[in-house]
DRENDO-1510 file (C-alpha; in Angstrom, 1 decimal, always signed):
<recs>
REC; n; res; u; v; w
REC; 1; MET; -6.3; -7.9; +65.4 .
REC; 2; THR; -3.1; -8.2; +65.9 .
REC; 3; ASP; +0.6; -7.5; +63.8 .
REC; 4; GLN; +1.2; -11.2; +64.3 .
REC; 5; PRO; +1.1; -12.9; +60.9 .
REC; 6; ILE; -2.7; -14.9; +60.8 .
REC; 7; ARG; -2.9; -18.4; +60.8 .
REC; 8; LEU; -5.6; -19.2; +58.7 .
REC; 9; THR; -5.4; -22.9; +59.9 .
REC; 10; ALA; -6.3; -22.0; +63.4 .
REC; 11; TYR; -9.9; -21.2; +61.8 .
REC; 12; SER; -10.2; -24.4; +60.9 .
REC; 13; HIS; -11.6; -27.8; +62.3 .
REC; 14; GLY; -10.1; -29.9; +59.7 .
REC; 15; ALA; -7.5; -29.3; +56.7 .
REC; 16; GLY; -8.7; -29.1; +53.3 .
REC; 17; CYS; -10.5; -32.2; +51.7 .
REC; 18; ALA; -9.8; -33.8; +55.7 .
REC; 19; CYS; -13.2; -31.8; +56.7 .
REC; 20; LYS; -15.1; -33.8; +54.4 .
REC; 21; LEU; -18.2; -36.3; +56.1 .
REC; 22; SER; -16.5; -39.8; +56.0 .
REC; 23; PRO; -17.5; -42.2; +53.8 .
REC; 24; THR; -19.6; -44.1; +56.0 .
REC; 25; GLU; -21.1; -40.9; +57.5 .
REC; 26; LEU; -21.8; -40.0; +53.7 .
REC; 27; GLY; -23.5; -43.3; +53.4 .
REC; 28; GLU; -26.0; -42.9; +55.9 .
REC; 29; VAL; -26.9; -39.5; +54.4 .
REC; 30; MET; -27.3; -40.2; +51.1 .
REC; 31; GLN; -29.0; -43.7; +51.5 .
REC; 32; GLY; -32.3; -42.0; +52.1 .
REC; 33; LEU; -32.1; -39.4; +49.3 .
REC; 34; THR; -33.9; -40.4; +46.4 .
REC; 35; PRO; -31.6; -40.6; +43.2 .
REC; 36; ALA; -32.0; -38.2; +40.6 .
REC; 37; THR; -33.0; -39.4; +37.3 .
REC; 38; ALA; -33.5; -37.5; +33.8 .
REC; 39; PRO; -33.4; -38.2; +30.2 .
REC; 40; ASP; -30.0; -36.6; +29.2 .
REC; 41; LEU; -28.3; -37.2; +32.6 .
REC; 42; VAL; -25.7; -39.6; +31.6 .
REC; 43; ILE; -23.8; -40.1; +35.0 .
REC; 44; GLY; -25.4; -39.0; +37.9 .
REC; 45; ARG; -24.3; -40.1; +41.5 .
REC; 46; ALA; -25.2; -43.6; +41.5 .
REC; 47; ASN; -21.4; -45.0; +40.7 .
REC; 48; GLY; -19.6; -42.5; +42.8 .
REC; 49; ASP; -18.4; -40.8; +39.7 .
REC; 50; ASP; -16.2; -37.3; +40.5 .
REC; 51; ALA; -18.9; -35.1; +38.3 .
REC; 52; LEU; -22.3; -35.6; +36.6 .
REC; 53; VAL; -22.4; -35.2; +32.8 .
REC; 54; TRP; -25.4; -34.0; +31.1 .
REC; 55; ARG; -26.1; -35.0; +27.6 .
REC; 56; ARG; -26.7; -31.7; +25.0 .
REC; 57; PRO; -29.3; -31.4; +22.4 .
REC; 58; ASP; -26.5; -31.4; +20.0 .
REC; 59; GLY; -25.1; -34.8; +21.3 .
REC; 60; ARG; -21.8; -32.7; +22.6 .
REC; 61; ALA; -22.0; -33.3; +26.9 .
REC; 62; LEU; -21.6; -30.8; +30.1 .
REC; 63; VAL; -19.7; -32.5; +33.3 .
REC; 64; ALA; -20.2; -30.1; +36.5 .
REC; 65; THR; -18.9; -30.6; +39.7 .
REC; 66; ILE; -18.6; -28.5; +43.0 .
REC; 67; ASP; -15.9; -28.8; +45.7 .
REC; 68; VAL; -15.2; -26.2; +48.7 .
REC; 69; PHE; -13.3; -26.7; +52.2 .
REC; 70; THR; -11.4; -25.0; +54.7 .
REC; 71; PRO; -8.2; -23.7; +54.6 .
REC; 72; ILE; -5.0; -26.0; +54.2 .
REC; 73; VAL; -2.6; -23.9; +54.6 .
REC; 74; ASP; -2.2; -20.5; +56.1 .
REC; 75; ASP; -1.1; -18.5; +53.3 .
REC; 76; ALA; -4.5; -17.1; +51.4 .
REC; 77; ALA; -3.1; -17.2; +48.0 .
REC; 78; SER; -1.9; -20.8; +48.1 .
REC; 79; TRP; -5.2; -21.6; +49.7 .
REC; 80; GLY; -7.0; -20.2; +46.9 .
REC; 81; ARG; -5.3; -21.9; +44.5 .
REC; 82; ILE; -5.2; -25.2; +45.5 .
REC; 83; ALA; -8.4; -25.3; +45.9 .
REC; 84; ALA; -9.4; -24.0; +42.7 .
REC; 85; VAL; -6.9; -26.6; +41.1 .
REC; 86; ASN; -8.7; -29.6; +43.6 .
REC; 87; ALA; -12.5; -28.5; +41.9 .
REC; 88; GLY; -11.2; -28.5; +38.8 .
REC; 89; SER; -9.7; -31.8; +39.1 .
REC; 90; ASP; -12.9; -33.6; +39.3 .
REC; 91; VAL; -13.6; -32.5; +35.4 .
REC; 92; PHE; -10.3; -33.8; +34.6 .
REC; 93; ALA; -11.0; -37.3; +36.3 .
REC; 94; MET; -14.0; -37.4; +33.9 .
REC; 95; GLY; -12.0; -36.3; +31.0 .
REC; 96; GLY; -13.3; -33.2; +30.6 .
REC; 97; ARG; -12.7; -29.8; +30.1 .
REC; 98; PRO; -13.3; -27.0; +32.2 .
REC; 99; MET; -14.7; -24.3; +30.7 .
REC; 100; PHE; -16.2; -21.7; +33.8 .
REC; 101; ALA; -16.8; -21.8; +37.1 .
REC; 102; LEU; -18.8; -19.9; +40.1 .
REC; 103; ALA; -16.9; -19.3; +43.1 .
REC; 104; PHE; -18.3; -19.7; +46.8 .
REC; 105; ALA; -16.7; -18.6; +49.8 .
REC; 106; ALA; -17.8; -18.1; +53.5 .
REC; 107; TRP; -15.7; -15.2; +56.0 .
REC; 108; PRO; -15.5; -15.0; +59.6 .
REC; 109; ARG; -15.5; -11.1; +58.7 .
REC; 110; GLU; -16.1; -10.2; +62.1 .
REC; 111; HIS; -12.2; -12.0; +63.2 .
REC; 112; LEU; -10.8; -12.2; +59.6 .
REC; 113; PRO; -9.9; -9.1; +57.1 .
REC; 114; LEU; -11.1; -8.8; +54.2 .
REC; 115; SER; -8.3; -8.4; +52.4 .
REC; 116; LEU; -7.8; -11.7; +52.7 .
REC; 117; LEU; -10.9; -13.2; +51.3 .
REC; 118; ALA; -9.8; -10.6; +48.3 .
REC; 119; GLU; -6.6; -12.7; +48.2 .
REC; 120; VAL; -8.0; -16.1; +48.1 .
REC; 121; LEU; -10.7; -14.8; +45.5 .
REC; 122; GLU; -7.8; -13.5; +42.7 .
REC; 123; ALA; -5.4; -16.6; +43.6 .
REC; 124; GLY; -8.4; -18.9; +42.6 .
REC; 125; GLN; -9.4; -17.1; +39.8 .
REC; 126; ALA; -5.8; -17.3; +38.5 .
REC; 127; ALA; -5.4; -20.8; +39.1 .
REC; 128; ALA; -8.4; -21.2; +37.3 .
REC; 129; ARG; -7.5; -19.3; +34.3 .
REC; 130; GLU; -4.4; -21.2; +34.1 .
REC; 131; GLY; -6.1; -24.0; +34.2 .
REC; 132; GLY; -8.2; -23.1; +31.3 .
REC; 133; TRP; -11.4; -21.7; +32.8 .
REC; 134; VAL; -13.1; -18.2; +33.6 .
REC; 135; VAL; -14.7; -17.6; +37.2 .
REC; 136; ALA; -17.6; -16.1; +35.6 .
REC; 137; GLY; -19.3; -15.0; +39.1 .
REC; 138; GLY; -20.2; -16.6; +42.7 .
REC; 139; HIS; -21.5; -16.3; +46.3 .
REC; 140; THR; -20.5; -15.1; +49.3 .
REC; 141; ILE; -21.6; -15.2; +53.0 .
REC; 142; ASP; -20.8; -14.2; +56.4 .
REC; 143; GLY; -19.8; -18.0; +58.1 .
REC; 144; ALA; -18.0; -18.9; +61.4 .
REC; 145; GLU; -15.3; -20.8; +59.5 .
REC; 146; PRO; -13.3; -19.9; +56.4 .
REC; 147; LEU; -14.7; -21.7; +53.3 .
REC; 148; TYR; -13.7; -21.4; +49.4 .
REC; 149; GLY; -14.0; -23.3; +46.5 .
REC; 150; GLN; -15.9; -23.4; +43.0 .
REC; 151; ALA; -18.2; -25.0; +41.4 .
REC; 152; VAL; -17.0; -26.2; +37.8 .
REC; 153; VAL; -18.6; -26.4; +34.4 .
REC; 154; GLY; -17.0; -28.1; +31.3 .
REC; 155; GLU; -17.3; -30.1; +28.3 .
REC; 156; VAL; -16.9; -33.8; +27.8 .
REC; 157; ASP; -16.7; -36.2; +24.7 .
REC; 158; LEU; -19.0; -39.4; +25.8 .
REC; 159; ASP; -16.8; -41.4; +23.7 .
REC; 160; ARG; -13.3; -40.5; +25.9 .
REC; 161; MET; -15.1; -40.2; +29.6 .
REC; 162; LEU; -13.4; -41.4; +32.5 .
REC; 163; VAL; -15.7; -43.4; +34.6 .
REC; 164; ASN; -15.8; -45.4; +37.5 .
REC; 165; ASP; -17.6; -48.7; +36.1 .
REC; 166; ALA; -15.1; -49.7; +33.1 .
REC; 167; ALA; -12.2; -51.2; +35.0 .
REC; 168; ARG; -11.7; -55.0; +33.9 .
REC; 169; PRO; -9.8; -57.5; +35.3 .
REC; 170; GLY; -6.1; -57.6; +33.7 .
REC; 171; ASP; -6.1; -53.2; +33.9 .
REC; 172; VAL; -3.3; -52.5; +35.5 .
REC; 173; LEU; -3.7; -49.6; +38.2 .
REC; 174; VAL; -1.5; -46.5; +37.6 .
REC; 175; LEU; -1.6; -43.5; +40.3 .
REC; 176; THR; -0.1; -40.4; +38.9 .
REC; 177; LYS; +0.6; -38.2; +42.4 .
REC; 178; PRO; +2.3; -39.5; +45.5 .
REC; 179; LEU; +0.0; -39.8; +48.9 .
REC; 180; GLY; +0.9; -37.9; +52.1 .
REC; 181; THR; -0.9; -34.1; +51.7 .
REC; 182; GLY; -3.0; -35.2; +54.7 .
REC; 183; LEU; -0.6; -36.0; +56.9 .
REC; 184; VAL; +1.8; -32.8; +56.1 .
REC; 185; THR; -1.2; -30.5; +56.3 .
REC; 186; THR; -2.0; -31.9; +59.5 .
REC; 187; ALA; +1.5; -31.2; +60.8 .
REC; 188; VAL; +1.8; -28.1; +59.6 .
REC; 189; LYS; -1.8; -26.9; +61.3 .
REC; 190; ARG; -0.2; -28.5; +64.5 .
REC; 191; ARG; +3.1; -27.2; +64.7 .
REC; 192; ASP; +4.5; -23.7; +65.1 .
REC; 193; PRO; +4.5; -22.0; +61.5 .
REC; 194; ALA; +8.5; -21.9; +61.8 .
REC; 195; ALA; +8.7; -26.0; +61.1 .
REC; 196; HIS; +7.5; -25.1; +57.7 .
REC; 197; ARG; +9.0; -22.2; +56.6 .
REC; 198; PRO; +12.8; -22.3; +55.3 .
REC; 199; GLY; +14.9; -24.1; +57.6 .
REC; 200; GLY; +12.4; -25.7; +59.2 .
REC; 201; ASP; +12.4; -29.6; +59.7 .
REC; 202; LEU; +8.9; -29.4; +57.8 .
REC; 203; ALA; +10.0; -27.0; +54.9 .
REC; 204; GLU; +10.9; -30.2; +52.5 .
REC; 205; ILE; +8.3; -31.4; +52.6 .
REC; 206; TYR; +5.7; -28.9; +52.7 .
REC; 207; GLU; +7.2; -27.7; +49.6 .
REC; 208; ALA; +6.9; -31.0; +48.1 .
REC; 209; ALA; +3.0; -31.5; +48.9 .
REC; 210; LEU; +2.3; -27.5; +48.3 .
REC; 211; ALA; +3.9; -28.6; +44.6 .
REC; 212; GLU; +1.6; -31.7; +44.2 .
REC; 213; MET; -1.1; -29.8; +45.0 .
REC; 214; LEU; -0.8; -27.1; +42.3 .
REC; 215; ARG; -0.2; -30.0; +40.4 .
REC; 216; SER; -2.9; -29.6; +37.7 .
REC; 217; ASN; -4.5; -33.4; +36.8 .
REC; 218; GLY; -5.6; -32.1; +33.5 .
REC; 219; PRO; -2.0; -33.2; +31.4 .
REC; 220; ALA; -2.4; -37.1; +33.1 .
REC; 221; ALA; -6.3; -37.4; +32.1 .
REC; 222; THR; -5.2; -36.3; +28.7 .
REC; 223; ALA; -1.9; -38.5; +28.7 .
REC; 224; ALA; -4.3; -41.5; +29.9 .
REC; 225; ILE; -7.0; -41.2; +27.5 .
REC; 226; ASP; -4.5; -41.0; +24.4 .
REC; 227; ARG; -3.0; -44.1; +25.9 .
REC; 228; GLY; -6.7; -46.2; +26.2 .
REC; 229; ALA; -7.9; -45.0; +29.8 .
REC; 230; ARG; -11.3; -45.4; +30.3 .
REC; 231; ALA; -11.6; -46.1; +33.9 .
REC; 232; GLY; -10.6; -43.5; +36.7 .
REC; 233; THR; -10.9; -41.1; +39.6 .
REC; 234; ASP; -9.0; -38.6; +41.6 .
REC; 235; VAL; -7.7; -39.3; +45.1 .
REC; 236; THR; -8.9; -36.7; +47.2 .
REC; 237; GLY; -10.8; -36.6; +50.9 .
REC; 238; PHE; -11.6; -40.4; +51.4 .
REC; 239; GLY; -8.1; -41.7; +50.6 .
REC; 240; LEU; -6.9; -44.2; +47.8 .
REC; 241; LEU; -8.4; -47.4; +49.3 .
REC; 242; ASN; -11.8; -45.7; +49.5 .
REC; 243; HIS; -11.6; -44.1; +46.1 .
REC; 244; LEU; -10.5; -47.6; +44.8 .
REC; 245; ARG; -12.7; -49.1; +46.2 .
REC; 246; GLU; -15.6; -46.5; +44.6 .
REC; 247; VAL; -14.0; -48.0; +41.2 .
REC; 248; LEU; -14.1; -51.5; +42.1 .
REC; 249; LEU; -17.9; -51.9; +43.0 .
REC; 250; ALA; -18.8; -49.4; +40.3 .
REC; 251; SER; -17.0; -52.0; +38.1 .
REC; 252; GLY; -17.4; -55.7; +40.1 .
REC; 253; VAL; -14.4; -56.2; +40.5 .
REC; 254; ALA; -11.8; -57.0; +42.9 .
REC; 255; ALA; -8.1; -55.8; +43.2 .
REC; 256; THR; -4.4; -56.2; +44.2 .
REC; 257; LEU; -2.6; -53.1; +45.4 .
REC; 258; ALA; +1.1; -52.9; +45.6 .
REC; 259; VAL; +1.9; -50.9; +48.6 .
REC; 260; ASP; +5.5; -50.5; +48.5 .
REC; 261; ALA; +4.8; -49.8; +44.6 .
REC; 262; VAL; +2.7; -46.7; +46.1 .
REC; 263; PRO; +4.6; -43.0; +45.2 .
REC; 264; ARG; +4.8; -41.2; +48.7 .
REC; 265; LEU; +5.8; -37.6; +49.5 .
REC; 266; PRO; +9.3; -37.3; +51.0 .
REC; 267; GLY; +9.3; -36.9; +55.2 .
REC; 268; VAL; +6.3; -39.3; +55.3 .
REC; 269; ASP; +7.3; -41.8; +57.3 .
REC; 270; ASP; +8.6; -39.2; +59.9 .
REC; 271; LEU; +5.0; -38.2; +60.3 .
REC; 272; LEU; +3.2; -41.2; +60.4 .
REC; 273; ALA; +5.9; -42.0; +63.6 .
REC; 274; ARG; +5.1; -38.5; +65.3 .
REC; 275; GLY; +1.3; -39.5; +64.6 .
REC; 276; GLU; +0.5; -36.4; +62.8 .
REC; 277; VAL; -2.6; -38.2; +61.5 .
REC; 278; PRO; -6.0; -35.9; +60.7 .
REC; 279; GLY; -9.2; -37.7; +62.1 .
REC; 280; GLY; -10.9; -38.1; +58.5 .
REC; 281; THR; -7.7; -40.1; +57.6 .
REC; 282; GLN; -8.3; -42.3; +61.0 .
REC; 283; ARG; -12.6; -42.4; +59.8 .
REC; 284; ASN; -11.2; -43.1; +56.0 .
REC; 285; LEU; -9.6; -46.2; +57.2 .
REC; 286; ALA; -12.1; -47.5; +59.8 .
REC; 287; HIS; -14.4; -47.5; +56.7 .
REC; 288; ALA; -12.0; -49.0; +54.7 .
REC; 289; ARG; -10.4; -51.9; +56.9 .
REC; 290; HIS; -13.7; -54.6; +56.4 .
REC; 291; HIS; -12.8; -54.6; +52.7 .
REC; 292; LEU; -9.1; -55.3; +52.8 .
REC; 293; ASP; -6.9; -59.1; +52.8 .
REC; 294; VAL; -3.7; -57.7; +54.2 .
REC; 295; GLU; -0.9; -60.4; +54.0 .
REC; 296; ALA; +1.8; -60.2; +56.4 .
REC; 297; GLY; +4.3; -57.9; +57.0 .
REC; 298; ILE; +2.3; -54.8; +55.9 .
REC; 299; GLY; +2.3; -52.5; +59.1 .
REC; 300; GLU; -0.1; -50.1; +60.5 .
REC; 301; ASP; +1.4; -47.3; +59.1 .
REC; 302; ALA; +1.2; -48.1; +55.3 .
REC; 303; LEU; -2.4; -48.5; +56.2 .
REC; 304; VAL; -2.8; -45.1; +57.1 .
REC; 305; LEU; -1.1; -43.5; +54.5 .
REC; 306; LEU; -2.9; -45.6; +52.3 .
REC; 307; ALA; -6.0; -44.0; +53.8 .
REC; 308; ASP; -4.7; -40.5; +53.7 .
REC; 309; ALA; -7.2; -38.0; +53.2 .
REC; 310; GLN; -5.7; -36.4; +50.2 .
REC; 311; THR; -6.2; -32.8; +48.6 .
REC; 312; SER; -5.7; -32.0; +45.1 .
REC; 313; GLY; -4.4; -35.3; +44.8 .
REC; 314; GLY; -3.7; -37.5; +41.4 .
REC; 315; LEU; -5.6; -40.0; +39.1 .
REC; 316; LEU; -6.1; -43.6; +40.1 .
REC; 317; LEU; -6.3; -44.9; +36.5 .
REC; 318; ALA; -6.9; -48.4; +35.5 .
REC; 319; LEU; -6.0; -49.1; +32.2 .
REC; 320; PRO; -4.8; -51.6; +29.9 .
REC; 321; ALA; -1.6; -53.4; +30.8 .
REC; 322; ALA; +0.3; -52.7; +27.8 .
REC; 323; ALA; -0.4; -49.2; +27.9 .
REC; 324; ALA; +0.4; -48.9; +31.4 .
REC; 325; ASP; +4.3; -48.6; +31.6 .
REC; 326; GLY; +4.1; -46.2; +28.5 .
REC; 327; LEU; +1.9; -43.7; +30.2 .
REC; 328; VAL; +3.9; -43.7; +33.4 .
REC; 329; THR; +7.2; -43.2; +31.2 .
REC; 330; ASP; +5.6; -40.4; +29.7 .
REC; 331; LEU; +4.2; -38.6; +32.8 .
REC; 332; VAL; +7.3; -39.3; +34.8 .
REC; 333; ALA; +8.9; -37.3; +32.3 .
REC; 334; GLU; +6.9; -34.7; +32.7 .
REC; 335; GLY; +7.8; -34.3; +36.1 .
REC; 336; HIS; +4.8; -36.5; +37.7 .
REC; 337; ALA; +5.3; -39.0; +40.6 .
REC; 338; ALA; +3.3; -41.8; +38.7 .
REC; 339; ALA; +3.6; -45.4; +39.3 .
REC; 340; VAL; +2.0; -48.8; +38.5 .
REC; 341; VAL; +0.4; -49.7; +41.9 .
REC; 342; GLY; -1.5; -52.7; +41.3 .
REC; 343; ALA; -3.8; -54.2; +39.2 .
REC; 344; VAL; -7.7; -55.2; +38.6 .
REC; 345; THR; -9.0; -58.5; +39.1 .
REC; 346; GLY; -11.7; -60.8; +39.3 .
REC; 347; GLY; -12.7; -61.7; +42.7 .
REC; 348; ASP; -15.4; -60.6; +45.5 .
REC; 349; PRO; -16.3; -56.8; +44.1 .
REC; 350; GLY; -14.7; -53.8; +45.8 .
REC; 351; ARG; -12.5; -56.5; +47.3 .
REC; 352; VAL; -8.9; -55.2; +47.8 .
REC; 353; ARG; -5.6; -57.5; +48.6 .
REC; 354; LEU; -2.7; -55.7; +50.0 .
REC; 355; VAL; +0.5; -57.3; +49.2 .
REC; 356; PRO; +3.8; -56.2; +50.0 .
REC; 357; GLY; +6.1; -55.7; +46.5 .
</recs>
């Protein structure tokens, strides 16, 4: 080891959720697996929902998920906190309340000090505690690449869930966080560390991305359900286009997406111009292209952003038009960069029409 600061991102092949298998690759794997069935399995993997839901004998229900990824930033504590927030998001995205979690970590112990692993674990516990759940245990292995995440279990009201198959024609689409974290974290990984430190050309967008990745989706989910939302998902490694498609396919509907209305992190256009695009984003777009109808005037950079592999991204919600403006107003007042970004329509299930405005 040297006295130079350790760059955790140098030990990972991809940044955060951009290291996931592509939607195409995952589909190839999953099509050969027999779906699990059980009388009390309310929601499994059939519709691509964010977490499974299991009915308990007393009529209540458990919601459970797992999410693990490689370092997305160089700071160990920030990585641990982002990973915890990201894992809990899947429970919130179902309308649930996280209760406890088991942590998982892989660590290249011959190359990275164990003190850094302790920082990751402690920060993950702290973020979970702030989000309302307890990290009660976990599992670690010696691995070639650093990994950290949590398996989170919570409770959910079966009458107040957010699910993929409940979007209806006439609903409005709301996105609660800006896009661009995949582009930002890729730039951070590729550039000299000075670029994202105070005074560097990435400092402003890095701080904005960090703030959004650390923002819990819990308050947004609660506000959406209170406003009548029943369909929704969080936007993570498959990008907005592919997560939207999961909702549309499950619901048997199509959608129109207003490209200019989609919120984006400050400075994203510059990163797109520089080609700071993660491989996961490129794979996402290749998968999504076949399901898009793109109007004139929408350039390639806009498509890349819509497919950008997000880590700890926002919620994509479908809810009645009469409630959407009120929800956005509430969320913006609380500091969320929320916006109405489109509408659910009839038509070919899973098809997305991209329009400029």
